[in-house]
C-alpha positions, 0 to 999 in steps of 0.5 A: 420878903425884903424892904425897899429901900434897902436898909443896912440895919433895922434901926435905919428901917425903924427911923425911916418909918417913924419919920414918915418915909414911904417904905414898901415890901417885895418878894423877889423871884417867881413869887413876886407880885403877890405881896399883901397890901394890908397886913400885920406881922410880915416877916422881912429880912435885910439887907438884900442879896447878895449881902448876908442877911444881918437883921430880921423884923416884923412889919405891918403894912397899910395900903402897901406901905410899912406903918410899924416895925417890930 
């Protein structure tokens, strides 16, 4: 899974979520569209393709928005 918007570091993602910014998750390709709207511990990676993934995190999602980054 990926995160939108595309953060270059996990620190930037964490800061955005803590400040209340609207952050969502998505799955590219043929498996997209079935992202959970309410879940805990979803594995994400970033930044998006074609850049090499340089960070990984687990996030909690409530009503389609990321509420916590681990």
